[in-house]
Residue, then its C-alpha position, 0 to 999 in steps of 0.5 A: x111365110x107370105x112374101x109382101x109386095x114391099x119385100x119383093x120390090x126391095x129384092x128386085x131393086x137389090x138385085x138390079x144394083x148388081x146388073x150395073x157392072x155385070x159382064x155379058x160373059x157366061x157364069x154362075x150366080x148365087x142368091x143369098x139370104x140374110x143368114x148368108x145361106x144360098x137360096x138358089x144357084x143358077x147358070x147363065x149364057x149371058x149373066x147380066x141378061x139372066x140377072x136382069x130377068x129377076x128385076x121384074x118380079x111380076x113375070x114370075x111365079x110366086x115361088x120365084x117371087x118369094x125367093x126374090x124377096x129373100x135375096x139379100x146379096x148375090x155371088x157370081x163366078x165367071x166361066x170360059x164357056x157356057x159348058x163350064x157354067x153348066x158343070x159348075x152349076x150341077x156341081x155347086x147345087x149337089x154340094x150346097x142343095x139350095x132349097x129353090x133348086x127343087x128340080x136338082x134334089x134327086x140325083x137319081x131322077x136327073x141326067x148325068x155324065x158318065x165316063x164308063x170305065x167298064x171297057x179298056x177304052x172308056x166311053x163318054x155317055x148320058x146317064x140316069x139312075x144309081x151309080x152302079x157302073x164303074x166310072x166317073x159321074x159328073x152332075x146331076x144336070x137340070x135337063x137332058x138338053x144341058x147334058x147333050x150340050x155338055x157332051x157335045x163340046x167334050x167330044x170336040x175338045x177331047x175326042x172320047x168315043x161315045x159309041x156302044x161297046x157292040x158298035x165299037x167291037x164291030x167296026x173295021x174302020x173309023x166312023x164319021x165321028x172320027x172323020x170330022x174330028x169328034x172322036x179319036x177312033x180307038x176302035x181301029x187303032x188310031x190312037x194308042x191306049x197310053x194316048x187315049x188315057x190322056x184324053x180321060x185324064x184331060x177331060x176329068x181335069x176339065x170337069x173338075x174345074x181345071x179348064x184354064x190348065x187344060x187350055x194351056x196344055x193344049x196350046x203348048x201341044x199345038x206349038x210343038x206340033x207346029x214346030x215339028x211341021x205337023x200343021x194338020x195336028x196343030x190346026x186340030x188342037x187350035x180348033 
């Protein structure tokens, strides 16, 4: 069915109403049709700015104009960071399969995040294809850039190794990533298997929407380190 100019304008006007009280924080938005079916799921670093872009339909392709014309309501989820918004967007698209999210329909074609558990100390990596490797998969994501930004954030927070097994096996001292607090360096025994497994568990919790729980847990660990006068460790946890 061809969208009329009137229906496009009505959709844009409806969307504009949501921008009045919308936050500038990152998050995920859903565009919903008359039958309460999800048309599209998107993420934004700045929700109000992103949603406002739909209020001027002349700047969009016909496909987006049609989506605007069919939008009868919107829903929003605020997140703590852009990385959380990326993860939530990917998981919601995979679950709901909105018809305007064409790019995300083929899981095999788009990148995912994989915690590869074929090694004693699992590796954090970008991955495409069938889920043949033993481990935890997150995604798919809309672009390789989104995966890279998310992995960058996860490295800083959880210090999981990203090196290949061959590099891992041949290290005799910690690499630069350990020196800049981006890896816990299990390759040279800087962290025990038990503590590394805790990091993996925390990462999985974060990826499954338990960001606030993980943040509170890190805060408690930071206080514990500070009370024990381990100020350097406390500062790492703070950062």
